[in-house]
C-alpha positions as a Python dict, from the first residue, in 0.01 Angstrom:
ca = {
    (1, 'M'): (0, 0, 0),
    (2, 'P'): (254, 30, -241),
    (3, 'N'): (570, -186, -295),
    (4, 'F'): (753, -12, -554),
    (5, 'L'): (838, 299, -348),
    (6, 'Q'): (992, 153, -16),
    (7, 'H'): (1279, -136, -57),
    (8, 'D'): (1455, -274, 192),
    (9, 'D'): (1805, -237, 114),
    (10, 'T'): (1984, -474, 343),
    (11, 'S'): (2240, -663, 129),
    (12, 'H'): (2321, -1013, 138),
    (13, 'G'): (2622, -1173, 65),
    (14, 'H'): (2603, -1444, -226),
    (15, 'E'): (2807, -1713, -62),
    (16, 'S'): (2479, -1828, 174),
    (17, 'A'): (2177, -1953, 34),
    (18, 'P'): (1846, -1763, 72),
    (19, 'S'): (1644, -1773, 382),
    (20, 'P'): (1275, -1747, 359),
    (21, 'A'): (1307, -1379, 507),
    (22, 'D'): (1531, -1310, 191),
    (23, 'A'): (1215, -1317, -3),
    (24, 'L'): (1095, -1003, 151),
    (25, 'D'): (1384, -779, -63),
    (26, 'G'): (1112, -575, -245),
    (27, 'V'): (822, -599, -21),
    (28, 'S'): (776, -276, 147),
    (29, 'G'): (747, -174, 497),
    (30, 'T'): (393, 10, 433),
    (31, 'A'): (262, -356, 314),
    (32, 'L'): (438, -524, 605),
    (33, 'W'): (262, -299, 854),
    (34, 'T'): (-69, -266, 662),
    (35, 'V'): (-80, -684, 685),
    (36, 'R'): (-34, -702, 1072),
    (37, 'M'): (-328, -461, 1107),
    (38, 'R'): (-493, -728, 904),
    (39, 'A'): (-386, -1013, 1148),
    (40, 'Q'): (-474, -785, 1431),
    (41, 'E'): (-848, -719, 1300),
    (42, 'S'): (-888, -1062, 1193),
    (43, 'V'): (-906, -1221, 1568),
    (44, 'R'): (-1128, -936, 1687),
    (45, 'A'): (-1482, -1026, 1816),
    (46, 'D'): (-1620, -729, 1605),
    (47, 'A'): (-1366, -762, 1355),
    (48, 'L'): (-1495, -606, 994),
    (49, 'F'): (-1321, -887, 794),
    (50, 'D'): (-1126, -1193, 823),
    (51, 'D'): (-787, -1218, 681),
    (52, 'P'): (-664, -1574, 747),
    (53, 'L'): (-330, -1532, 543),
    (54, 'A'): (-194, -1232, 690),
    (55, 'A'): (-98, -1401, 1019),
    (56, 'E'): (96, -1613, 741),
    (57, 'F'): (253, -1332, 578),
    (58, 'L'): (384, -1184, 933),
    (59, 'A'): (532, -1557, 980),
    (60, 'R'): (785, -1490, 692),
    (61, 'A'): (841, -1140, 769),
    (62, 'R'): (1147, -1034, 960),
    (63, 'E'): (1000, -722, 1111),
    (64, 'A'): (631, -584, 1035),
    (65, 'G'): (702, -254, 1181),
    (66, 'S'): (444, 33, 1263),
    (67, 'P'): (373, 319, 1089),
    (68, 'P'): (588, 615, 1159),
    (69, 'G'): (499, 909, 1438),
    (70, 'S'): (269, 878, 1713),
    (71, 'G'): (-6, 1156, 1633),
    (72, 'V'): (-396, 1099, 1642),
    (73, 'L'): (-438, 937, 1312),
    (74, 'Q'): (-197, 680, 1392),
    (75, 'Q'): (-413, 603, 1664),
    (76, 'V'): (-694, 603, 1428),
    (77, 'L'): (-483, 435, 1201),
    (78, 'P'): (-598, 58, 1227),
    (79, 'D'): (-968, 178, 1266),
    (80, 'W'): (-933, 340, 968),
    (81, 'L'): (-785, 34, 776),
    (82, 'A'): (-1049, -207, 885),
    (83, 'V'): (-1355, 45, 756),
    (84, 'R'): (-1156, 73, 472),
    (85, 'T'): (-1104, -251, 340),
    (86, 'R'): (-1503, -343, 464),
    (87, 'F'): (-1623, -68, 237),
    (88, 'F'): (-1423, -165, -55),
    (89, 'D'): (-1507, -529, 12),
    (90, 'D'): (-1848, -492, -30),
    (91, 'H'): (-1804, -210, -319),
    (92, 'L'): (-1642, -527, -502),
    (93, 'L'): (-1868, -775, -445),
    (94, 'A'): (-2163, -565, -520),
    (95, 'V'): (-1987, -483, -860),
    (96, 'T'): (-1906, -808, -981),
    (97, 'R'): (-2249, -924, -888),
    (98, 'A'): (-2371, -662, -1063),
    (99, 'G'): (-2195, -816, -1411),
    (100, 'R'): (-1836, -675, -1396),
    (101, 'S'): (-1671, -996, -1438),
    (102, 'Q'): (-1287, -866, -1440),
    (103, 'V'): (-1126, -690, -1102),
    (104, 'V'): (-797, -528, -1103),
    (105, 'L'): (-591, -472, -792),
    (106, 'L'): (-349, -211, -893),
    (107, 'G'): (-58, -221, -616),
    (108, 'A'): (-212, -515, -513),
    (109, 'G'): (110, -631, -242),
    (110, 'L'): (-28, -843, 17),
    (111, 'D'): (-399, -812, -87),
    (112, 'T'): (-580, -1146, -28),
    (113, 'R'): (-930, -1041, -155),
    (114, 'A'): (-960, -1321, -449),
    (115, 'H'): (-927, -1587, -148),
    (116, 'R'): (-1122, -1482, 100),
    (117, 'L'): (-1428, -1312, -82),
    (118, 'D'): (-1717, -1469, -160),
    (119, 'W'): (-1719, -1410, -521),
    (120, 'P'): (-1977, -1479, -773),
    (121, 'A'): (-1911, -1748, -1034),
    (122, 'G'): (-1676, -1654, -1356),
    (123, 'V'): (-1470, -1348, -1180),
    (124, 'D'): (-1114, -1308, -1327),
    (125, 'L'): (-881, -1114, -1057),
    (126, 'F'): (-576, -944, -1178),
    (127, 'E'): (-337, -812, -925),
    (128, 'V'): (-27, -608, -1046),
    (129, 'D'): (236, -553, -867),
    (130, 'L'): (658, -572, -849),
    (131, 'P'): (794, -941, -927),
    (132, 'A'): (930, -937, -610),
    (133, 'V'): (609, -859, -393),
    (134, 'H'): (483, -1172, -603),
    (135, 'A'): (774, -1391, -546),
    (136, 'F'): (730, -1372, -163),
    (137, 'K'): (345, -1344, -200),
    (138, 'E'): (328, -1694, -416),
    (139, 'R'): (522, -1853, -144),
    (140, 'I'): (228, -1835, 115),
    (141, 'V'): (-78, -1805, -108),
    (142, 'A'): (7, -2106, -344),
    (143, 'G'): (-125, -2360, -77),
    (144, 'H'): (-451, -2152, -76),
    (145, 'P'): (-571, -2156, -419),
    (146, 'P'): (-922, -1912, -436),
    (147, 'A'): (-1263, -2117, -416),
    (148, 'V'): (-1444, -1908, -717),
    (149, 'A'): (-1219, -1599, -851),
    (150, 'R'): (-947, -1684, -1090),
    (151, 'R'): (-643, -1521, -955),
    (152, 'V'): (-396, -1392, -1228),
    (153, 'P'): (-67, -1224, -1089),
    (154, 'V'): (76, -970, -1337),
    (155, 'A'): (422, -862, -1291),
    (156, 'A'): (474, -494, -1346),
    (157, 'D'): (599, -146, -1218),
    (158, 'L'): (294, 112, -1205),
    (159, 'L'): (532, 368, -1302),
    (160, 'A'): (668, 211, -1614),
    (161, 'D'): (482, 12, -1870),
    (162, 'W'): (188, -207, -1665),
    (163, 'R'): (-62, -174, -1972),
    (164, 'G'): (146, -427, -2175),
    (165, 'P'): (198, -704, -1893),
    (166, 'L'): (-191, -672, -1824),
    (167, 'L'): (-350, -773, -2150),
    (168, 'S'): (-85, -1031, -2220),
    (169, 'A'): (-179, -1192, -1877),
    (170, 'G'): (-556, -1198, -2049),
    (171, 'F'): (-732, -912, -1966),
    (172, 'D'): (-986, -811, -2191),
    (173, 'P'): (-1038, -428, -2217),
    (174, 'G'): (-1392, -512, -2386),
    (175, 'R'): (-1550, -665, -2060),
    (176, 'P'): (-1670, -412, -1782),
    (177, 'T'): (-1358, -396, -1524),
    (178, 'A'): (-1396, -336, -1136),
    (179, 'W'): (-1070, -148, -1081),
    (180, 'L'): (-928, -54, -711),
    (181, 'C'): (-646, 221, -611),
    (182, 'E'): (-645, 128, -266),
    (183, 'G'): (-381, 296, -25),
    (184, 'L'): (-190, 356, -362),
    (185, 'L'): (-253, 684, -529),
    (186, 'F'): (-135, 938, -250),
    (187, 'Y'): (183, 808, -265),
    (188, 'L'): (251, 881, -651),
    (189, 'A'): (329, 1227, -772),
    (190, 'P'): (48, 1391, -959),
    (191, 'E'): (220, 1314, -1322),
    (192, 'A'): (184, 962, -1211),
    (193, 'V'): (-162, 972, -1123),
    (194, 'D'): (-262, 1100, -1418),
    (195, 'R'): (-52, 821, -1655),
    (196, 'L'): (-199, 558, -1435),
    (197, 'V'): (-558, 653, -1432),
    (198, 'A'): (-536, 745, -1826),
    (199, 'V'): (-420, 345, -1915),
    (200, 'A'): (-694, 238, -1668),
    (201, 'S'): (-948, 454, -1847),
    (202, 'E'): (-804, 379, -2183),
    (203, 'L'): (-868, 47, -2078),
    (204, 'S'): (-1194, 46, -1920),
    (205, 'A'): (-1540, -61, -2118),
    (206, 'P'): (-1827, 148, -2033),
    (207, 'G'): (-1995, 26, -1737),
    (208, 'S'): (-1655, -25, -1566),
    (209, 'T'): (-1599, 89, -1221),
    (210, 'L'): (-1324, 221, -1008),
    (211, 'G'): (-1268, 248, -618),
    (212, 'A'): (-1007, 460, -502),
    (213, 'E'): (-895, 589, -145),
    (214, 'C'): (-756, 958, -183),
    (215, 'L'): (-641, 1244, 105),
    (216, 'N'): (-877, 1565, 70),
    (217, 'A'): (-591, 1824, 21),
    (218, 'D'): (-844, 2094, 226),
    (219, 'A'): (-734, 1863, 525),
    (220, 'A'): (-372, 1861, 483),
    (221, 'D'): (-272, 2125, 690),
    (222, 'S'): (-536, 2050, 955),
    (223, 'P'): (-366, 1925, 1350),
    (224, 'F'): (-468, 1602, 1223),
    (225, 'V'): (-357, 1495, 917),
    (226, 'R'): (-29, 1760, 938),
    (227, 'P'): (201, 1524, 1181),
    (228, 'W'): (91, 1226, 1010),
    (229, 'L'): (242, 1356, 666),
    (230, 'E'): (511, 1493, 814),
    (231, 'A'): (586, 1145, 960),
    (232, 'L'): (569, 982, 667),
    (233, 'S'): (793, 1240, 466),
    (234, 'G'): (1046, 1147, 758),
    (235, 'S'): (1024, 812, 706),
    (236, 'G'): (1082, 825, 330),
    (237, 'T'): (743, 730, 220),
    (238, 'P'): (596, 1069, 160),
    (239, 'W'): (200, 1116, 58),
    (240, 'V'): (242, 1340, -220),
    (241, 'W'): (-98, 1315, -403),
    (242, 'H'): (-373, 1518, -232),
    (243, 'L'): (-681, 1603, -396),
    (244, 'A'): (-938, 1912, -331),
    (245, 'D'): (-1259, 1833, -534),
    (246, 'A'): (-1295, 1441, -627),
    (247, 'D'): (-1629, 1470, -854),
    (248, 'H'): (-1450, 1709, -1040),
    (249, 'W'): (-1089, 1551, -1066),
    (250, 'W'): (-1249, 1248, -1155),
    (251, 'G'): (-1526, 1371, -1388),
    (252, 'E'): (-1254, 1556, -1610),
    (253, 'R'): (-1064, 1206, -1667),
    (254, 'G'): (-1449, 1041, -1745),
    (255, 'W'): (-1558, 895, -1471),
    (256, 'Q'): (-1907, 961, -1259),
    (257, 'A'): (-1760, 978, -895),
    (258, 'Q'): (-1922, 961, -555),
    (259, 'V'): (-1721, 1036, -201),
    (260, 'A'): (-1878, 797, 48),
    (261, 'D'): (-1983, 880, 359),
    (262, 'L'): (-1853, 688, 570),
    (263, 'L'): (-2062, 824, 902),
    (264, 'A'): (-2416, 664, 695),
    (265, 'L'): (-2220, 349, 743),
    (266, 'P'): (-2331, 197, 1076),
    (267, 'Y'): (-2027, -5, 1101),
    (268, 'A'): (-1822, 252, 1042),
    (269, 'V'): (-2003, 526, 1307),
    (270, 'E'): (-1951, 251, 1568),
    (271, 'R'): (-1593, 183, 1511),
    (272, 'F'): (-1500, 535, 1517),
    (273, 'A'): (-1722, 652, 1800),
    (274, 'P'): (-1432, 607, 2052),
    (275, 'H'): (-1215, 860, 1830),
    (276, 'L'): (-1477, 1087, 1795),
    (277, 'A'): (-1528, 1096, 2178),
    (278, 'A'): (-1181, 1143, 2222),
    (279, 'H'): (-1089, 1396, 2001),
    (280, 'P'): (-1438, 1617, 1900),
    (281, 'G'): (-1231, 1807, 1671),
    (282, 'L'): (-1118, 1498, 1466),
    (283, 'E'): (-1111, 1580, 1091),
    (284, 'K'): (-1394, 1360, 945),
    (285, 'Q'): (-1326, 1397, 598),
    (286, 'S'): (-932, 1388, 571),
    (287, 'M'): (-965, 1120, 359),
    (288, 'L'): (-1177, 1012, 94),
    (289, 'L'): (-1312, 665, -10),
    (290, 'V'): (-1438, 744, -367),
    (291, 'T'): (-1622, 482, -620),
    (292, 'A'): (-1680, 561, -992),
    (293, 'T'): (-1847, 484, -1278),
    (294, 'R'): (-1758, 500, -1684),
    (295, 'P'): (-2053, 576, -1871),
    (296, 'A'): (-2061, 548, -2229),
    (297, 'G'): (-1836, 754, -2401),
    (298, 'G'): (-1642, 815, -2106),
    (299, 'R'): (-1857, 1101, -1989),
}
């Protein structure tokens, strides 16, 4: 979840020494309730991933909070997050084992893939987010160096210049890259999404890949999605970017894209089965998990 869109406005007196919780200024509420869901998933007997650092993030947090509202989508959200995480875990491991030795997490937040995934040797993993997010995160991850991947924090604002800081951190645009935009793009205005994708595209050597989570515009007014969007808007974190035709949209920007059929994945079918049984009319294509490849020439 993006950390540059919702800030804690609580002020602190200058006369008192900062406490560990003070480091949370600049870390979004969405990032905190997302990491709480990751911690809860990690202790399940049927967990789709294991994030042992999530509990440590929560121990430093004032209040992890919950997603706004109480609609059907909010009930599904923890299982959606588990499936989404597993899907992109598998995607990133597959493409790096196939030769992409650079990974860039845009709006990385409190993601811990650098530490918890079984990366192939030689992977450089760049985490792009705001300085305040990195300051909080480093308090926890400093004592847990990645076993294989080289983790590179990049302090930058994705709504401003992040290209320069990424290049200065050692990113090589001549090497094929695996980009990930997870829980990010729908918080951005359409023009901001265009700018971000344009920069990533410019920095992508042929053979680069991209993973992105998108809101299906065709489902935005459904009884399943609309209450969720209204709750988000009321909480001050609206989803403002919707995508109607993923193949066409990404294709216009030089990417060969594919929307995942989640109901073809056994772990997704098993996890979603209780929700589909309880809500037979549940919108199955409201959220899209897109993977894409940058071919030679960008087309």
